[in-house]
Every structure is written in C-alpha cells, then in structure tokens.
C-alpha positions as YAML, in Angstrom:
chain: A
units: angstrom
residues:
- id: 1
  name: MET
  ca: [132.15, 77.63, 145.06]
- id: 2
  name: PRO
  ca: [130.77, 77.75, 141.11]
- id: 3
  name: THR
  ca: [132.91, 75.74, 138.66]
- id: 4
  name: LYS
  ca: [132.21, 74.47, 134.87]
- id: 5
  name: GLN
  ca: [129.52, 72.63, 134.43]
- id: 6
  name: GLY
  ca: [129.38, 69.25, 131.78]
- id: 7
  name: SER
  ca: [133.19, 68.68, 131.76]
- id: 8
  name: VAL
  ca: [134.72, 65.86, 132.65]
- id: 9
  name: GLU
  ca: [135.61, 67.46, 135.58]
- id: 10
  name: ALA
  ca: [132.61, 68.35, 136.70]
- id: 11
  name: ALA
  ca: [131.32, 64.44, 136.31]
- id: 12
  name: ARG
  ca: [133.95, 63.44, 138.92]
- id: 13
  name: PRO
  ca: [133.93, 60.04, 138.19]
- id: 14
  name: HIS
  ca: [134.57, 57.48, 140.52]
- id: 15
  name: THR
  ca: [138.40, 57.37, 138.85]
- id: 16
  name: PHE
  ca: [139.15, 61.02, 140.06]
- id: 17
  name: GLU
  ca: [138.37, 60.44, 143.31]
- id: 18
  name: ALA
  ca: [140.52, 57.03, 143.79]
- id: 19
  name: LYS
  ca: [143.32, 58.70, 141.80]
- id: 20
  name: HIS
  ca: [143.37, 61.73, 144.67]
- id: 21
  name: ARG
  ca: [142.60, 59.27, 147.18]
- id: 22
  name: ILE
  ca: [146.56, 57.54, 145.98]
- id: 23
  name: LEU
  ca: [147.88, 60.86, 145.69]
- id: 24
  name: ARG
  ca: [147.13, 61.29, 149.28]
- id: 25
  name: GLU
  ca: [148.68, 58.20, 150.19]
- id: 26
  name: TYR
  ca: [151.86, 58.66, 148.55]
- id: 27
  name: LEU
  ca: [152.18, 61.97, 149.76]
- id: 28
  name: ARG
  ca: [151.97, 60.38, 153.52]
- id: 29
  name: ALA
  ca: [154.88, 58.85, 152.51]
- id: 30
  name: TRP
  ca: [157.19, 61.39, 150.21]
- id: 31
  name: TYR
  ca: [156.75, 64.32, 152.46]
- id: 32
  name: PRO
  ca: [158.30, 62.30, 155.56]
- id: 33
  name: ILE
  ca: [161.16, 60.55, 153.53]
- id: 34
  name: LEU
  ca: [162.33, 64.02, 152.01]
- id: 35
  name: LEU
  ca: [161.77, 66.00, 154.58]
- id: 36
  name: ARG
  ca: [163.82, 64.22, 156.93]
- id: 37
  name: ALA
  ca: [166.75, 63.09, 154.22]
- id: 38
  name: PRO
  ca: [170.09, 64.88, 155.01]
- id: 39
  name: PHE
  ca: [170.56, 65.70, 151.34]
- id: 40
  name: THR
  ca: [167.63, 67.65, 151.11]
- id: 41
  name: ASN
  ca: [167.32, 71.61, 151.57]
- id: 42
  name: ARG
  ca: [164.24, 72.42, 150.07]
- id: 43
  name: LEU
  ca: [161.54, 70.68, 148.55]
- id: 44
  name: THR
  ca: [159.01, 72.27, 145.21]
- id: 45
  name: VAL
  ca: [155.70, 70.68, 144.91]
- id: 46
  name: LEU
  ca: [154.30, 71.25, 141.32]
- id: 47
  name: ASP
  ca: [150.77, 70.62, 140.19]
- id: 48
  name: ALA
  ca: [150.94, 72.32, 136.41]
- id: 49
  name: PHE
  ca: [147.21, 71.75, 135.91]
- id: 50
  name: ALA
  ca: [146.18, 72.61, 138.83]
- id: 51
  name: GLY
  ca: [141.88, 72.96, 138.01]
- id: 52
  name: PRO
  ca: [139.96, 75.16, 140.58]
- id: 53
  name: GLY
  ca: [140.40, 73.34, 143.40]
- id: 54
  name: VAL
  ca: [136.81, 72.78, 144.32]
- id: 55
  name: TYR
  ca: [134.30, 70.97, 142.50]
- id: 56
  name: PRO
  ca: [130.82, 70.97, 142.30]
- id: 57
  name: ASP
  ca: [129.81, 68.02, 144.54]
- id: 58
  name: GLY
  ca: [132.10, 69.89, 147.05]
- id: 59
  name: ASN
  ca: [135.13, 67.68, 147.08]
- id: 60
  name: LEU
  ca: [138.33, 69.34, 146.86]
- id: 61
  name: GLY
  ca: [140.91, 69.01, 143.95]
- id: 62
  name: SER
  ca: [144.71, 68.35, 143.74]
- id: 63
  name: PRO
  ca: [145.99, 71.64, 144.94]
- id: 64
  name: VAL
  ca: [144.14, 71.55, 148.45]
- id: 65
  name: LEU
  ca: [145.20, 67.82, 149.53]
- id: 66
  name: LEU
  ca: [148.88, 68.79, 148.35]
- id: 67
  name: LEU
  ca: [148.91, 71.31, 150.81]
- id: 68
  name: GLU
  ca: [146.42, 69.38, 153.24]
- id: 69
  name: GLU
  ca: [148.83, 66.83, 153.58]
- id: 70
  name: LEU
  ca: [151.86, 68.63, 154.75]
- id: 71
  name: LEU
  ca: [150.38, 71.04, 156.85]
- id: 72
  name: ALA
  ca: [148.84, 67.44, 158.65]
- id: 73
  name: ARG
  ca: [152.37, 67.07, 160.01]
- id: 74
  name: PRO
  ca: [153.42, 69.54, 162.27]
- id: 75
  name: ASP
  ca: [156.47, 67.10, 163.10]
- id: 76
  name: LEU
  ca: [157.40, 67.73, 159.33]
- id: 77
  name: ILE
  ca: [156.76, 71.45, 159.32]
- id: 78
  name: ALA
  ca: [158.80, 71.81, 162.57]
- id: 79
  name: ILE
  ca: [162.21, 70.94, 160.46]
- id: 80
  name: GLY
  ca: [162.02, 73.99, 159.25]
- id: 81
  name: LYS
  ca: [163.19, 72.98, 155.03]
- id: 82
  name: PRO
  ca: [161.65, 75.12, 152.96]
- id: 83
  name: VAL
  ca: [158.64, 73.90, 150.55]
- id: 84
  name: HIS
  ca: [157.81, 75.76, 148.34]
- id: 85
  name: PHE
  ca: [154.33, 75.00, 146.23]
- id: 86
  name: ILE
  ca: [153.61, 76.11, 142.33]
- id: 87
  name: PHE
  ca: [150.20, 75.88, 141.00]
- id: 88
  name: ILE
  ca: [149.28, 76.87, 137.41]
- id: 89
  name: GLU
  ca: [145.82, 76.33, 135.52]
- id: 90
  name: ASN
  ca: [144.70, 77.70, 132.25]
- id: 91
  name: ASP
  ca: [141.47, 78.22, 132.31]
- id: 92
  name: ARG
  ca: [140.90, 81.65, 133.46]
- id: 93
  name: GLU
  ca: [137.59, 80.79, 135.66]
- id: 94
  name: ASP
  ca: [139.14, 78.03, 137.17]
- id: 95
  name: PHE
  ca: [142.22, 80.03, 137.95]
- id: 96
  name: ALA
  ca: [140.15, 82.68, 139.60]
- id: 97
  name: ILE
  ca: [138.50, 79.85, 142.06]
- id: 98
  name: LEU
  ca: [141.45, 78.45, 142.54]
- id: 99
  name: ASP
  ca: [143.63, 81.64, 143.80]
- id: 100
  name: GLY
  ca: [140.42, 82.51, 145.80]
- id: 101
  name: LEU
  ca: [140.52, 79.23, 147.56]
- id: 102
  name: LEU
  ca: [144.25, 79.12, 148.36]
- id: 103
  name: ALA
  ca: [143.91, 82.84, 150.01]
- id: 104
  name: GLU
  ca: [140.92, 81.93, 152.21]
- id: 105
  name: ARG
  ca: [142.33, 78.83, 153.24]
- id: 106
  name: PHE
  ca: [146.11, 79.07, 153.29]
- id: 107
  name: SER
  ca: [146.56, 82.61, 154.43]
- id: 108
  name: ALA
  ca: [148.69, 81.97, 157.51]
- id: 109
  name: LEU
  ca: [151.02, 79.36, 156.50]
- id: 110
  name: PRO
  ca: [154.60, 79.18, 158.40]
- id: 111
  name: LEU
  ca: [157.16, 81.38, 156.79]
- id: 112
  name: HIS
  ca: [158.69, 78.44, 155.29]
- id: 113
  name: ILE
  ca: [156.04, 76.68, 153.33]
- id: 114
  name: THR
  ca: [155.31, 79.24, 150.42]
- id: 115
  name: ILE
  ca: [152.94, 79.30, 147.45]
- id: 116
  name: GLU
  ca: [153.18, 80.66, 143.98]
- id: 117
  name: ARG
  ca: [150.51, 80.66, 141.32]
- id: 118
  name: LYS
  ca: [149.80, 81.05, 137.61]
- id: 119
  name: HIS
  ca: [147.67, 81.76, 135.51]
- id: 120
  name: GLY
  ca: [148.62, 80.13, 132.00]
- id: 121
  name: ARG
  ca: [149.64, 76.94, 130.06]
- id: 122
  name: CYS
  ca: [152.30, 74.42, 131.54]
- id: 123
  name: GLN
  ca: [154.17, 73.96, 128.34]
- id: 124
  name: ASP
  ca: [154.71, 78.35, 128.29]
- id: 125
  name: TYR
  ca: [155.35, 78.66, 132.16]
- id: 126
  name: ALA
  ca: [156.34, 75.38, 134.34]
- id: 127
  name: GLU
  ca: [159.64, 75.13, 133.21]
- id: 128
  name: SER
  ca: [160.63, 78.63, 134.06]
- id: 129
  name: ILE
  ca: [158.76, 79.05, 136.97]
- id: 130
  name: LEU
  ca: [161.06, 75.97, 138.58]
- id: 131
  name: ALA
  ca: [164.40, 77.88, 137.54]
- id: 132
  name: GLN
  ca: [162.94, 80.83, 138.83]
- id: 133
  name: SER
  ca: [161.82, 79.95, 142.16]
- id: 134
  name: GLY
  ca: [165.62, 77.86, 142.76]
- id: 135
  name: ALA
  ca: [163.69, 74.36, 142.79]
- id: 136
  name: PHE
  ca: [166.60, 73.04, 140.35]
- id: 137
  name: GLY
  ca: [169.94, 72.14, 142.06]
- id: 138
  name: ARG
  ca: [171.37, 69.61, 144.51]
- id: 139
  name: GLY
  ca: [169.09, 68.56, 147.80]
- id: 140
  name: ARG
  ca: [166.17, 70.33, 145.73]
- id: 141
  name: PRO
  ca: [163.57, 67.05, 145.24]
- id: 142
  name: ILE
  ca: [160.80, 68.16, 142.97]
- id: 143
  name: PHE
  ca: [157.52, 66.06, 142.90]
- id: 144
  name: ALA
  ca: [155.23, 67.36, 139.76]
- id: 145
  name: ASN
  ca: [151.71, 66.41, 139.77]
- id: 146
  name: LEU
  ca: [150.81, 66.54, 135.73]
- id: 147
  name: ASP
  ca: [147.50, 65.83, 135.97]
- id: 148
  name: ALA
  ca: [146.78, 66.89, 132.19]
- id: 149
  name: GLU
  ca: [144.62, 63.96, 131.10]
- id: 150
  name: GLY
  ca: [145.47, 64.97, 127.27]
- id: 151
  name: LEU
  ca: [148.56, 65.58, 125.65]
- id: 152
  name: ASP
  ca: [149.89, 68.92, 127.16]
- id: 153
  name: VAL
  ca: [153.04, 67.71, 129.17]
- id: 154
  name: PRO
  ca: [155.91, 68.70, 127.56]
- id: 155
  name: PHE
  ca: [159.09, 66.26, 127.29]
- id: 156
  name: PRO
  ca: [161.69, 69.06, 127.91]
- id: 157
  name: LEU
  ca: [159.67, 69.97, 131.07]
- id: 158
  name: VAL
  ca: [159.92, 66.09, 132.36]
- id: 159
  name: ARG
  ca: [163.20, 65.67, 131.35]
- id: 160
  name: ARG
  ca: [164.27, 68.78, 133.25]
- id: 161
  name: ILE
  ca: [162.85, 67.46, 135.98]
- id: 162
  name: ALA
  ca: [164.51, 63.84, 135.52]
- id: 163
  name: ALA
  ca: [167.60, 65.37, 136.13]
- id: 164
  name: ASN
  ca: [167.13, 66.85, 139.61]
- id: 165
  name: ASP
  ca: [168.08, 65.34, 142.69]
- id: 166
  name: ALA
  ca: [165.23, 62.72, 143.65]
- id: 167
  name: SER
  ca: [162.75, 64.27, 141.84]
- id: 168
  name: GLU
  ca: [159.30, 62.53, 140.56]
- id: 169
  name: VAL
  ca: [156.61, 62.94, 138.11]
- id: 170
  name: PHE
  ca: [152.79, 61.93, 138.08]
- id: 171
  name: VAL
  ca: [151.34, 62.14, 134.99]
- id: 172
  name: THR
  ca: [147.62, 61.07, 134.12]
- id: 173
  name: MET
  ca: [146.53, 60.25, 130.55]
- id: 174
  name: LEU
  ca: [142.67, 59.97, 129.51]
- id: 175
  name: THR
  ca: [141.87, 57.12, 127.13]
- id: 176
  name: MET
  ca: [139.82, 59.87, 124.74]
- id: 177
  name: ARG
  ca: [142.45, 62.09, 124.40]
- id: 178
  name: LEU
  ca: [144.93, 59.25, 123.43]
- id: 179
  name: MET
  ca: [142.25, 57.97, 120.36]
- id: 180
  name: GLN
  ca: [141.78, 61.70, 119.76]
- id: 181
  name: PHE
  ca: [145.75, 61.83, 118.78]
- id: 182
  name: ALA
  ca: [145.50, 58.10, 117.48]
- id: 183
  name: LYS
  ca: [143.44, 59.70, 114.73]
- id: 184
  name: ASN
  ca: [144.61, 63.13, 113.96]
- id: 185
  name: PRO
  ca: [148.81, 63.26, 114.86]
- id: 186
  name: ASN
  ca: [150.03, 66.36, 115.35]
- id: 187
  name: GLN
  ca: [153.33, 68.18, 117.01]
- id: 188
  name: LYS
  ca: [151.34, 68.34, 120.02]
- id: 189
  name: ALA
  ca: [152.02, 64.75, 120.85]
- id: 190
  name: ASP
  ca: [155.38, 64.73, 119.43]
- id: 191
  name: LEU
  ca: [156.25, 67.74, 122.02]
- id: 192
  name: GLN
  ca: [154.57, 64.95, 124.82]
- id: 193
  name: TYR
  ca: [156.35, 61.93, 123.67]
- id: 194
  name: GLY
  ca: [159.93, 63.90, 122.61]
- id: 195
  name: GLY
  ca: [159.36, 63.14, 118.98]
- id: 196
  name: PRO
  ca: [157.48, 61.34, 116.18]
- id: 197
  name: SER
  ca: [158.06, 57.50, 117.35]
- id: 198
  name: TRP
  ca: [154.82, 57.14, 119.29]
- id: 199
  name: ARG
  ca: [153.19, 57.88, 115.37]
- id: 200
  name: GLY
  ca: [153.86, 54.12, 114.95]
- id: 201
  name: VAL
  ca: [150.14, 53.68, 116.50]
- id: 202
  name: LEU
  ca: [148.57, 54.60, 112.93]
- id: 203
  name: GLU
  ca: [149.81, 51.17, 111.95]
- id: 204
  name: MET
  ca: [148.60, 49.41, 114.84]
- id: 205
  name: PRO
  ca: [145.01, 47.75, 115.17]
- id: 206
  name: SER
  ca: [142.11, 49.90, 116.86]
- id: 207
  name: SER
  ca: [142.39, 47.53, 119.20]
- id: 208
  name: GLU
  ca: [145.70, 48.17, 120.08]
- id: 209
  name: LYS
  ca: [146.18, 51.46, 120.03]
- id: 210
  name: VAL
  ca: [145.95, 52.68, 123.50]
- id: 211
  name: ASN
  ca: [148.08, 49.90, 125.20]
- id: 212
  name: TYR
  ca: [150.48, 51.11, 122.14]
- id: 213
  name: LEU
  ca: [150.66, 54.84, 123.12]
- id: 214
  name: VAL
  ca: [150.93, 53.72, 127.21]
- id: 215
  name: GLY
  ca: [153.59, 52.16, 126.55]
- id: 216
  name: ALA
  ca: [155.06, 54.05, 124.35]
- id: 217
  name: TYR
  ca: [154.95, 57.52, 127.05]
- id: 218
  name: ARG
  ca: [156.49, 54.66, 129.88]
- id: 219
  name: GLN
  ca: [159.39, 54.48, 127.23]
- id: 220
  name: THR
  ca: [158.99, 57.97, 127.08]
- id: 221
  name: LEU
  ca: [159.79, 58.49, 130.72]
- id: 222
  name: ARG
  ca: [162.85, 56.46, 130.74]
- id: 223
  name: ARG
  ca: [164.21, 58.24, 127.95]
- id: 224
  name: ALA
  ca: [163.78, 61.73, 130.19]
- id: 225
  name: GLY
  ca: [165.97, 59.75, 132.87]
- id: 226
  name: PHE
  ca: [163.71, 58.32, 135.13]
- id: 227
  name: SER
  ca: [164.71, 54.58, 135.94]
- id: 228
  name: GLY
  ca: [162.07, 53.47, 137.32]
- id: 229
  name: THR
  ca: [158.54, 53.80, 135.61]
- id: 230
  name: LEU
  ca: [155.01, 52.45, 136.96]
- id: 231
  name: THR
  ca: [152.33, 52.41, 134.62]
- id: 232
  name: PHE
  ca: [148.75, 51.72, 135.73]
- id: 233
  name: SER
  ca: [145.27, 51.94, 134.01]
- id: 234
  name: MET
  ca: [142.06, 52.93, 136.05]
- id: 235
  name: VAL
  ca: [138.96, 51.60, 134.26]
- id: 236
  name: GLU
  ca: [135.74, 53.09, 135.90]
- id: 237
  name: GLU
  ca: [132.16, 51.53, 134.65]
- id: 238
  name: ARG
  ca: [131.04, 54.62, 132.68]
- id: 239
  name: GLY
  ca: [133.30, 54.64, 129.98]
- id: 240
  name: TYR
  ca: [136.42, 56.42, 131.71]
- id: 241
  name: THR
  ca: [139.68, 55.32, 131.79]
- id: 242
  name: LEU
  ca: [142.88, 57.27, 133.25]
- id: 243
  name: HIS
  ca: [146.41, 55.92, 132.64]
- id: 244
  name: LEU
  ca: [148.36, 57.19, 135.96]
- id: 245
  name: HIS
  ca: [152.30, 57.24, 135.19]
- id: 246
  name: PHE
  ca: [154.83, 57.60, 138.06]
- id: 247
  name: ALA
  ca: [158.63, 57.78, 137.31]
- id: 248
  name: THR
  ca: [161.15, 57.94, 139.52]
- id: 249
  name: LYS
  ca: [165.09, 57.32, 139.87]
- id: 250
  name: GLY
  ca: [164.76, 55.91, 143.30]
- id: 251
  name: GLU
  ca: [163.79, 52.27, 144.11]
- id: 252
  name: ARG
  ca: [162.01, 53.38, 147.59]
- id: 253
  name: GLY
  ca: [159.86, 56.03, 146.00]
- id: 254
  name: PHE
  ca: [158.61, 53.51, 143.37]
- id: 255
  name: GLU
  ca: [157.90, 50.89, 146.50]
- id: 256
  name: ARG
  ca: [156.02, 53.57, 148.05]
- id: 257
  name: MET
  ca: [153.86, 54.31, 144.79]
- id: 258
  name: LYS
  ca: [152.95, 50.88, 145.19]
- id: 259
  name: ASP
  ca: [152.13, 50.80, 148.40]
- id: 260
  name: ALA
  ca: [149.61, 53.74, 147.75]
- id: 261
  name: PHE
  ca: [148.12, 52.08, 145.38]
- id: 262
  name: TRP
  ca: [147.51, 48.87, 147.44]
- id: 263
  name: LYS
  ca: [146.32, 50.71, 150.26]
- id: 264
  name: VAL
  ca: [143.62, 52.84, 148.52]
- id: 265
  name: ASP
  ca: [140.40, 50.16, 148.54]
- id: 266
  name: PRO
  ca: [138.47, 50.47, 145.41]
- id: 267
  name: VAL
  ca: [135.76, 53.15, 144.86]
- id: 268
  name: GLN
  ca: [132.77, 51.31, 143.56]
- id: 269
  name: GLY
  ca: [132.71, 50.93, 139.71]
- id: 270
  name: VAL
  ca: [136.43, 51.67, 139.57]
- id: 271
  name: ARG
  ca: [138.63, 48.52, 138.46]
- id: 272
  name: TYR
  ca: [142.18, 48.39, 138.22]
- id: 273
  name: ARG
  ca: [144.52, 47.09, 135.05]
- id: 274
  name: ASP
  ca: [148.47, 46.82, 134.66]
- id: 275
  name: PRO
  ca: [148.97, 47.89, 130.88]
- id: 276
  name: LYS
  ca: [152.21, 45.51, 131.20]
- id: 277
  name: ASP
  ca: [149.90, 42.51, 131.90]
- id: 278
  name: PRO
  ca: [149.80, 40.35, 128.56]
- id: 279
  name: GLY
  ca: [146.73, 38.78, 129.58]
- id: 280
  name: GLN
  ca: [145.60, 42.70, 129.92]
- id: 281
  name: GLN
  ca: [143.43, 41.18, 133.47]
- id: 282
  name: THR
  ca: [141.16, 43.85, 135.09]
- id: 283
  name: PHE
  ca: [141.25, 43.40, 139.04]
- id: 284
  name: GLN
  ca: [140.29, 44.68, 141.76]
- id: 285
  name: ILE
  ca: [142.96, 45.77, 144.49]
- id: 286
  name: GLN
  ca: [142.37, 44.02, 147.43]
- id: 287
  name: LEU
  ca: [143.91, 42.19, 150.37]
- id: 288
  name: GLU
  ca: [144.19, 38.68, 148.71]
- id: 289
  name: PRO
  ca: [144.65, 39.74, 144.80]
- id: 290
  name: ASP
  ca: [144.56, 37.30, 141.87]
- id: 291
  name: LEU
  ca: [148.17, 36.32, 141.32]
- id: 292
  name: SER
  ca: [147.19, 34.63, 137.99]
- id: 293
  name: SER
  ca: [148.98, 37.16, 135.57]
- id: 294
  name: LEU
  ca: [151.98, 37.68, 138.08]
- id: 295
  name: LYS
  ca: [152.59, 34.10, 138.09]
- id: 296
  name: GLU
  ca: [152.39, 33.68, 133.81]
- id: 297
  name: ARG
  ca: [155.21, 36.28, 134.03]
- id: 298
  name: ILE
  ca: [157.38, 34.40, 136.64]
- id: 299
  name: THR
  ca: [157.25, 30.99, 134.70]
- id: 300
  name: GLU
  ca: [157.77, 32.95, 131.68]
- id: 301
  name: GLU
  ca: [160.84, 34.58, 132.55]
- id: 302
  name: LEU
  ca: [162.33, 31.37, 134.14]
- id: 303
  name: LEU
  ca: [161.43, 29.68, 130.64]
- id: 304
  name: ALA
  ca: [163.38, 32.04, 128.72]
- id: 305
  name: ASP
  ca: [166.80, 30.21, 129.19]
- id: 306
  name: GLY
  ca: [165.45, 27.17, 131.36]
- id: 307
  name: GLY
  ca: [168.26, 27.83, 133.78]
- id: 308
  name: TRP
  ca: [168.92, 28.65, 137.23]
- id: 309
  name: HIS
  ca: [168.21, 31.95, 139.19]
- id: 310
  name: THR
  ca: [168.02, 33.29, 142.38]
- id: 311
  name: MET
  ca: [164.90, 34.53, 144.52]
- id: 312
  name: GLU
  ca: [166.45, 37.93, 144.62]
- id: 313
  name: GLN
  ca: [166.50, 37.80, 140.50]
- id: 314
  name: VAL
  ca: [162.84, 36.45, 140.29]
- id: 315
  name: ARG
  ca: [161.84, 39.27, 142.31]
- id: 316
  name: LYS
  ca: [163.46, 42.06, 139.89]
- id: 317
  name: PHE
  ca: [161.21, 40.42, 137.33]
- id: 318
  name: VAL
  ca: [158.30, 41.93, 139.47]
- id: 319
  name: TRP
  ca: [159.77, 45.17, 139.83]
- id: 320
  name: PRO
  ca: [158.15, 46.83, 136.50]
- id: 321
  name: THR
  ca: [154.97, 45.98, 137.48]
- id: 322
  name: LEU
  ca: [152.24, 47.03, 140.01]
- id: 323
  name: TYR
  ca: [152.61, 43.80, 142.07]
- id: 324
  name: LYS
  ca: [154.80, 44.26, 145.49]
- id: 325
  name: PRO
  ca: [157.88, 41.52, 146.58]
- id: 326
  name: VAL
  ca: [155.57, 40.47, 149.07]
- id: 327
  name: HIS
  ca: [153.06, 39.42, 145.94]
- id: 328
  name: ALA
  ca: [156.21, 37.81, 144.23]
- id: 329
  name: THR
  ca: [156.71, 35.17, 147.42]
- id: 330
  name: SER
  ca: [153.26, 34.25, 147.47]
- id: 331
  name: ALA
  ca: [153.13, 33.47, 143.63]
- id: 332
  name: ILE
  ca: [156.32, 31.50, 144.17]
- id: 333
  name: GLN
  ca: [154.99, 29.72, 146.92]
- id: 334
  name: GLN
  ca: [151.94, 28.64, 144.64]
- id: 335
  name: LEU
  ca: [153.64, 27.47, 141.97]
- id: 336
  name: LEU
  ca: [156.04, 25.43, 144.01]
- id: 337
  name: ALA
  ca: [153.07, 23.80, 145.47]
- id: 338
  name: GLN
  ca: [151.69, 23.15, 142.10]
- id: 339
  name: GLY
  ca: [154.54, 21.99, 140.88]
- id: 340
  name: ARG
  ca: [155.24, 23.98, 138.16]
- id: 341
  name: ILE
  ca: [158.78, 25.19, 139.72]
- id: 342
  name: GLU
  ca: [161.68, 23.84, 141.86]
- id: 343
  name: ARG
  ca: [163.90, 25.08, 144.12]
- id: 344
  name: ARG
  ca: [167.63, 24.64, 145.85]
- id: 345
  name: PRO
  ca: [168.00, 23.97, 148.62]
- id: 346
  name: ARG
  ca: [164.03, 22.20, 148.52]
- id: 347
  name: THR
  ca: [163.39, 23.30, 152.45]
- id: 348
  name: GLY
  ca: [163.66, 26.42, 154.94]
- id: 349
  name: ARG
  ca: [162.94, 29.81, 154.20]
- id: 350
  name: LEU
  ca: [162.41, 32.09, 150.50]
- id: 351
  name: THR
  ca: [165.85, 34.04, 150.83]
- id: 352
  name: THR
  ca: [167.26, 35.96, 148.56]
- id: 353
  name: ALA
  ca: [170.00, 33.48, 147.82]
- id: 354
  name: VAL
  ca: [167.10, 30.48, 147.08]
- id: 355
  name: LYS
  ca: [167.74, 29.23, 143.36]
- id: 356
  name: LEU
  ca: [164.49, 28.40, 141.57]
- id: 357
  name: ARG
  ca: [164.22, 27.40, 137.85]
- id: 358
  name: LEU
  ca: [160.95, 25.65, 135.86]
- id: 359
  name: MET
  ca: [160.36, 22.21, 135.95]
- id: 360
  name: PRO
  ca: [162.33, 20.13, 133.38]
- id: 361
  name: SER
  ca: [158.93, 18.95, 132.59]
- id: 362
  name: LEU
  ca: [157.16, 21.73, 131.66]
- id: 363
  name: PHE
  ca: [159.90, 23.00, 129.05]
...
C-alpha cells in the first residue's frame, strides 16, 4: 500500500520501531490485567493520530499492533468483555489507506470487539467520540495512544481521560516540533499544556529549552489528574529524539510500563535518556544497566536531611524514574560496598524495614 514519502513517517527512524515495540510489550501486560480485573466492564483503546497503519518499508503502524496484541490472546477474548477500538486520522490519504487496511485485515472480529474510525482532527473529535461510544464511566478503562509528535493533544481530553477509572495515556513528542514552538509560541501549545505557564521556555538558554518543555509537560499530566508520570527520551543517531510520556493513576501500570521499556532490546542507533537524570546521561537499556545516575540520586536524597530512611522510603526516591525496584536494590548494595552509606541492622537481607543513611564523613 502506498503512503506519503519524504515525511517523518516515511523515514521510519529506529526510534519509531523501538517505540512500537515498547507499546506492544506494554499491551501484553495491560490487556490481561484489565480484562481479568473484576471491576472492568468494558475497555476502550484510542489511537487519536492513527496514521496509515502501514509504512513504505512494510512495517505496520500502531492501529494494527493495538488490535493484533489482543487478537493474539484467545483466552482474553473468551472472557467476553467488550473492547472498543477508536482510530482517528486527519490526513485524508492516510485515513483512506488505514480504512482499507482495517477492512481487509479485521473484517471478521468477535461481536464484542468493535472498531470505529474517524477522519478528522483529534482535538475536534476524540472526546466526543469517547463520550458517544460509552467509554467514560465506572469500570471502563481507556488506553489512549496520543502519538501526535507535535503539540496537538488538547489538555481537556487528557484531563477527561484522567478522571476515568484506571485510564492511561501514552503521549509522544518530537524535539523538532518542540523547538518550533519554543521559537514561535502560540495558543496551540497553550491548549496542549493547559495554559500559558510553559512559555517560561522563552527565558531559558537554548541548551535548556527542550528539557524545560519536556518537564513542563510532565507537570501538565499531573495537573490533569495522573499520579504516576514516566518520561523517557529516545535519541536516534540521525537526529530524531522522541519524548515518550506515560501517565497513569495506578502503581501497577507504572511498573508494567517500566518493564516494557527494559524488555525492549535497543534497535541499533537508538539511545535512551531519562530527562530527570540531572547528568542527562544517555544509555542503552541492557541487562546490567549503568547505575551511576541512580546512585547519585539516592545519595542526594539521603544528603537532604542527613537522617535515617527506611529501604521502602529510598525505593520511593526511585519510583518516578525509569529505574525499577530491583535496580534500586542493586544501587544500594553498591553504595554499601563503596562505604558511601550505612545501614541498620548491619547484616541481613535488605527488607523494606532496613534503615539507611549517608555516611557521616560525607556530610
């Protein structure tokens, strides 16, 4: 099937492939958790910037993988809970390709799995389609893939989704789009950020503008009502940088998204960065990660008051970052071995009740 040439979509840099692999890994956890949950009556999956569904190199887009990951699980389909997929695409050519692709590949779905597609803009139709389809309400989780890359995700939509039971959003931003708005601010960005507070970027040095905008959007997701926000940048050698924002109200979903990131082997040429890392380190996801920045974060938190903290408290320092609890344990073990922190009791397992503090000589 043809699609537009010369665009970011046609270029298909490694970051796009890695992003879709992360999405697949997450859905493999999300579908079973939500469909088996007693409180779930219905699921809605929204892809508000769906694209054509297929690329010039033959790789399939997010609408197809969203469907395939569910259809690959007959045990989940057999539960019988309704799952409604909503695909919105504004580009007329891409929508025509997507419409034909969906009709060709998914014409014989079980009656409780339904697809709705709409040609138009996310900001014009997403919230109303969700409402009209019955997506909002108790026991009706929504997963929204908002792969706009630019600033086309309206804050009211994100806030409405956040108010819904067990719902989550996965928002993509592209550095080149962010820089365009940093140079020429307008109301489009105000709509995404829920107001003009992001315009503080105009006072920032050029080297800090992108990190400022990425951090400001993380705060926007919290203002929308999400308690857990995970932001991760994927740096591609040809100059593309994708900023992935995941937001949830549940700790379980937060940890499953971390698992998805760490399960995906990096595609050659892609590097990863946590914008909350003060050293802005770029690293590869691997079985034995570099814990340098994590150890610095832990020591900084312990240094803040110089007192004792339980292992459970220290792990909470790590929760907002990309690192997992197992990484926190490894980092603490390394800090103990290096003599940078001490513990009570001095021996035994690192249970949640073990107390830790920075060595007094380091204050």
